C-alpha positions in Angstrom: 93.8 -78.5 123.2 92.8 -76.5 126.3 95.1 -74.1 128.1 93.6 -74.3 131.5 95.4 -71.7 133.6 96.7 -69.1 131.1 100.2 -70.6 131.4 101.8 -72.4 128.5 103.0 -74.9 131.1 99.7 -76.7 131.2 100.2 -77.9 127.6 103.3 -79.8 128.6 102.6 -83.4 129.6 104.9 -86.3 130.5 102.2 -88.9 130.7 102.3 -91.4 127.8 98.5 -91.4 127.6 98.4 -87.6 127.0 96.8 -87.9 123.5 94.0 -90.3 124.6 93.3 -88.4 127.9 93.1 -84.9 126.3 90.6 -84.6 123.5 87.4 -82.7 122.7 84.5 -83.1 120.3 82.6 -79.9 119.6 79.1 -79.4 118.1 77.5 -76.0 117.5 74.0 -75.4 116.1 73.2 -71.9 114.9 70.0 -70.4 113.7 70.3 -67.1 111.7 67.6 -64.6 112.7 68.8 -61.2 111.5 70.7 -59.5 108.6 69.7 -62.2 106.2 70.2 -60.5 102.8 72.2 -61.5 99.7 75.4 -59.9 98.7 75.7 -58.3 95.2 77.2 -61.5 93.9 74.1 -63.5 95.1 75.6 -65.2 98.1 74.0 -65.0 101.6 75.7 -62.4 103.9 76.8 -63.1 107.4 73.9 -62.6 109.8 73.3 -62.7 113.6 72.5 -66.1 115.0 71.4 -67.8 118.1 73.4 -70.9 119.0 73.7 -73.9 121.2 77.4 -74.8 121.8 78.3 -78.2 123.1 81.7 -79.7 124.1 82.4 -83.3 125.1 85.8 -84.7 125.9 88.4 -85.9 128.3 91.2 -84.2 130.2 94.1 -85.6 132.1 94.2 -85.7 135.8 97.0 -83.2 135.8 94.6 -80.8 134.1 91.8 -81.7 136.5 94.0 -81.1 139.6 94.3 -77.4 138.6 90.5 -77.1 138.9 89.8 -79.2 141.9 91.5 -77.8 145.1 91.1 -80.7 147.5 93.8 -79.9 150.0 93.0 -81.1 153.5 89.8 -82.8 152.6 91.1 -86.4 152.6 90.1 -86.7 148.9 92.6 -87.3 146.1 92.2 -87.7 142.4 92.7 -91.4 141.4 95.3 -91.2 138.7 95.6 -94.9 138.2 92.2 -95.3 136.4 91.7 -93.7 133.0 90.4 -90.2 132.7 86.7 -89.7 132.6 84.8 -87.2 130.5 83.3 -83.8 130.8 80.3 -82.2 129.0 79.5 -78.5 128.5 76.5 -76.8 127.0 76.2 -73.1 126.4 73.6 -70.9 124.8 74.3 -67.6 123.3 74.7 -65.4 120.2 77.0 -65.1 117.2 77.1 -61.5 116.0 77.6 -61.4 112.2 78.5 -65.1 112.6 81.9 -64.1 113.9 81.7 -62.8 117.4 80.5 -65.2 120.1 79.0 -64.4 123.5 77.6 -67.4 125.4 77.2 -68.9 128.8 76.1 -72.2 130.3 76.9 -75.1 132.5 79.4 -78.0 132.5 79.9 -81.3 134.4 83.3 -82.9 135.0 83.4 -86.6 135.8 86.5 -88.1 137.5 87.7 -90.9 139.8 88.3 -90.0 143.4 90.1 -91.8 146.2 88.4 -91.0 149.6 90.6 -92.4 152.3 91.4 -95.6 150.4 87.9 -96.0 148.9 87.6 -95.4 145.1 84.5 -93.7 143.9 83.2 -91.8 140.8 82.7 -88.1 141.4 81.2 -85.2 139.5 81.8 -81.5 139.6 79.3 -79.1 138.2 80.4 -75.6 137.0 79.3 -72.5 135.2 81.0 -71.4 132.0 81.1 -68.1 130.1 82.7 -67.7 126.6 83.7 -64.9 124.3 85.4 -65.5 121.0 85.9 -64.8 117.4 85.4 -67.2 114.5 86.9 -65.9 111.2 85.7 -67.8 108.1 88.5 -69.2 106.0 86.2 -70.3 103.1 82.6 -71.4 102.6 83.0 -74.6 104.6 85.9 -74.0 107.0 86.5 -71.6 109.9 88.7 -71.1 113.0 87.4 -70.6 116.5 89.4 -68.6 119.0 87.6 -68.7 122.3 88.4 -67.4 125.8 86.2 -69.0 128.5 85.9 -68.5 132.2 85.0 -71.4 134.4 83.4 -70.8 137.8 84.2 -73.9 139.9 83.6 -73.9 143.6 83.5 -70.0 143.7 86.8 -69.7 141.9 87.2 -68.3 138.4 89.6 -70.1 136.0 90.4 -68.8 132.5 90.6 -71.2 129.6 91.6 -70.6 126.0 91.1 -72.9 123.0 91.5 -72.9 119.3 89.4 -75.1 117.0 89.3 -75.8 113.3 85.6 -76.1 112.3 84.0 -77.8 109.3 80.7 -76.1 108.5 77.6 -78.0 107.5 74.9 -75.7 106.3 71.1 -76.3 105.8 69.6 -74.7 102.7 66.2 -73.0 102.7 
């Protein structure tokens, strides 16, 4: 669930397709490069890591309208067709595998009505993220991220919480 404008109001939705129009799939790939020593009990300690962070999902048009200011342009979001997806990719660091600093780019895809003509449209944007990922146990952690999206020279805050299943590669 994304909170797009730092108000709890954005989580409320009256559309019956809310669940199918608002979802995200997340994949993070990390490579540990520092602080790789074993604890006294023989387990590997948390180290610094370089990561690629990817998000793919869909968001409702109500959510999109907060990002896309199209007043006076003759363009309107087409809310009749189903929502289209977005993709984000960031690169950055995880310090002690808990504190995330990353940045990258994203692309929103949506349907647009330009003076009665329906088209597919895209909106590129930049994204910067800072977050914390406390480990719950050896295969489960929580992500608490605060992102800033730079769309058409405007900065939008976004917060998200994810429950993550860890898949590890052994040496």
